[in-house]
C-alpha positions as CSV (number, residue, x, y, z in Angstrom):
1,X,-125.8,33.9,65.6
2,X,-122.8,31.6,65.5
3,X,-120.2,32.9,63.0
4,X,-120.0,29.4,61.6
5,X,-123.7,29.2,60.9
6,X,-124.6,28.6,57.2
7,X,-127.7,30.8,57.6
8,X,-127.7,34.1,55.9
9,X,-130.7,36.2,54.9
10,X,-132.7,35.8,52.8
11,X,-132.8,32.0,53.1
12,X,-133.8,30.6,49.7
13,X,-135.8,27.4,49.4
14,X,-137.3,25.4,46.7
15,X,-139.0,22.1,45.7
16,X,-137.2,19.2,44.1
17,X,-137.9,20.4,40.5
18,X,-137.4,24.1,41.3
19,X,-140.8,25.2,40.1
20,X,-142.0,26.3,43.5
21,X,-139.6,28.7,45.2
22,X,-139.8,30.6,48.5
23,X,-137.7,32.7,50.7
24,X,-137.4,33.5,54.4
25,X,-136.5,37.1,55.4
26,X,-135.9,36.5,59.1
27,X,-134.0,33.8,60.9
28,X,-136.0,30.6,61.7
29,X,-137.6,30.4,65.1
30,X,-136.6,26.7,65.6
31,X,-135.6,23.5,63.8
32,X,-136.7,20.0,65.0
33,X,-137.4,16.4,63.9
34,X,-140.8,14.8,64.2
35,X,-141.2,11.0,64.4
36,X,-145.0,11.0,64.3
37,X,-146.6,8.5,61.9
38,X,-148.1,11.5,59.9
39,X,-144.5,12.8,59.2
40,X,-143.3,9.3,58.5
41,X,-146.0,8.7,55.9
42,X,-145.7,12.2,54.4
43,X,-142.0,12.0,54.0
44,X,-141.8,8.3,53.1
45,X,-138.9,8.2,55.6
46,X,-138.2,7.7,59.3
47,X,-139.0,11.3,60.4
48,X,-139.7,14.8,59.1
49,X,-137.6,17.9,59.6
50,X,-139.5,21.0,60.4
51,X,-138.4,24.7,60.5
52,X,-140.6,27.3,62.0
53,X,-140.7,30.8,60.6
54,X,-142.8,33.8,61.2
55,X,-145.6,33.9,58.6
56,X,-144.8,37.6,57.9
57,X,-141.2,36.5,56.9
58,X,-142.3,33.9,54.4
59,X,-142.8,34.6,50.7
60,X,-143.3,32.2,47.8
61,X,-143.7,32.2,44.1
62,X,-144.7,29.5,41.7
63,X,-147.7,27.2,41.8
64,X,-148.5,25.1,44.8
65,X,-151.4,22.8,45.7
66,X,-152.9,22.4,49.1
67,X,-154.2,19.4,50.9
68,X,-155.8,19.8,54.3
69,X,-156.0,17.4,57.2
70,X,-157.4,17.2,60.7
71,X,-154.8,17.5,63.5
72,X,-154.7,15.5,66.8
73,X,-155.7,18.7,68.6
74,X,-158.9,19.0,66.7
75,X,-157.8,21.7,64.3
76,X,-157.0,21.7,60.6
77,X,-153.6,21.9,58.9
78,X,-153.0,23.1,55.3
79,X,-150.2,21.1,53.7
80,X,-148.7,22.8,50.6
81,X,-146.8,21.0,47.9
82,X,-145.5,21.4,44.4
83,X,-148.0,20.1,41.8
84,X,-145.2,19.1,39.4
85,X,-142.8,17.1,41.5
86,X,-145.0,16.5,44.6
87,X,-142.5,17.8,47.1
88,X,-144.2,18.7,50.4
89,X,-143.0,22.3,51.2
90,X,-144.8,23.8,54.2
91,X,-147.7,23.5,56.6
92,X,-149.9,26.1,58.1
93,X,-152.3,25.6,61.0
94,X,-155.6,27.4,61.6
95,X,-154.9,27.3,65.3
96,X,-156.0,30.2,67.4
97,X,-152.9,29.6,69.5
98,X,-150.8,32.8,69.8
99,X,-147.7,30.9,68.5
100,X,-148.9,28.2,66.1
101,X,-151.4,30.6,64.4
102,X,-148.5,32.9,63.4
103,X,-146.0,30.5,62.0
104,X,-145.3,28.5,58.8
105,X,-143.7,25.1,59.4
106,X,-141.4,24.5,56.5
107,X,-140.2,21.1,55.5
108,X,-136.4,21.1,56.3
109,X,-135.3,19.3,53.2
110,X,-136.4,22.3,51.0
111,X,-133.8,24.5,52.7
112,X,-130.3,23.6,51.6
113,X,-128.6,25.6,54.4
114,X,-130.3,23.5,57.0
115,X,-128.3,20.4,56.0
116,X,-125.4,21.7,58.1
117,X,-127.4,22.2,61.3
118,X,-128.8,19.8,63.8
119,X,-132.4,19.8,65.0
120,X,-132.7,20.9,68.6
121,X,-135.6,18.6,69.5
122,X,-137.0,15.3,68.5
123,X,-140.7,14.8,69.2
124,X,-143.0,11.7,69.0
125,X,-140.0,9.5,69.6
126,X,-142.2,6.8,71.0
127,X,-143.1,6.1,67.3
128,X,-139.5,6.5,65.9
129,X,-138.0,3.8,63.7
130,X,-135.8,1.4,65.7
131,X,-132.8,2.2,63.5
132,X,-133.1,6.0,64.4
133,X,-130.6,7.1,67.0
134,X,-131.5,10.3,68.8
135,X,-128.4,12.4,69.7
136,X,-127.9,12.9,73.4
137,X,-127.4,16.7,73.2
138,X,-131.0,17.4,71.9
139,X,-134.3,17.6,73.7
140,X,-136.2,14.3,73.3
141,X,-139.9,14.0,73.8
142,X,-141.8,10.7,73.4
143,X,-145.1,12.5,72.6
144,X,-146.0,15.5,70.5
145,X,-146.2,17.9,73.5
146,X,-144.7,20.9,71.8
147,X,-143.6,23.6,74.2
148,X,-143.1,26.4,71.7
149,X,-141.0,28.5,74.1
150,X,-138.6,25.6,74.8
151,X,-138.2,24.9,71.1
152,X,-137.4,28.5,70.3
153,X,-135.1,28.9,73.2
154,X,-133.2,25.8,72.4
155,X,-132.7,26.9,68.8
156,X,-131.5,30.4,69.9
157,X,-129.0,28.8,72.3
158,X,-127.7,26.5,69.5
159,X,-126.9,29.6,67.4
160,X,-124.9,31.4,70.1
161,X,-121.2,31.8,69.4
162,X,-119.1,29.0,70.9
163,X,-116.6,30.1,73.6
164,X,-113.1,28.8,73.2
């Protein structure tokens, strides 16, 4: 990991009011921005920031509520949020996919340390807001075709020490 990275373990996360807290015991698998209309609606913003972690490295305390929705691929996604302040915290898929079925997708705004890092990929950019500028040094995909290996590899590469 880059010696200048703000990530140290465990990574502590919480909702806006602090009632729902959770921690991550392993480094995230990736960090990306999603411009799909679901993320825009959910975040009431131009895009959502998502951090993938292994389900086994994720622990939470406090009360959360769950809302489930259908996904574009035909599956179901459980969306967890704080019942007090309404902050969306994480998503879990019921996908049989060997990657997506084993991860928790945490909303990036709940992780203070992520504010100093840049997403390695932007997806669903065909529906991005006109005022949103995608940095040239990140992967950019107009659709939601998520290549999990490319996302994870790009994140690992972004954390490598910089050569002088």
